[in-house]
C-alpha positions, 0 to 999 in steps of 0.5 A: 170573907171581908172582915173589917178591922178597927182595932189591933184586937180585931186583927189578933182575934182573927188571926187566933181564929184562923190558926185554930181553924187550921189546927195549928199550934202557936209555936208551929205557926210562929216558927213557919213565920219566922217569928217567936211564939211570944210575938205571936201570942202578943198578936193574938192578944192584940198588943198595940206595939207589935211590929207591922212587918212581922205581923205581915209575915204571920198573916202570910203564914196563915194565908190571910190577905190584908187590904186597905180601903182608901178614898178614891181621890187618894188613888191618883196620888198613890199611883204617882208615888208608886211610879216614882218609887219609894224613897227613904225618909231623911235620917233623923239625927243619924250620920252616914259614914 
């Protein structure tokens, strides 16, 4: 089922609902995703500053697929960027050794 997510709280509630529906405890889910139980608790409570990469691991552990809806005009640009490959952003004050 598609569910619009408009806030971190929306996502957190969805994560909690799916986890509970699957009969999983927070610590078991967190361990399976490779994150701490405090992190998972923060996700479920809608903490604004959680790391997106780790949230994606939690979603994967629960079988939740995340997608976005972008404007059609941006799809051509996105495909062009994919063809070029992602390049890292220039460093911000860091010097390479």
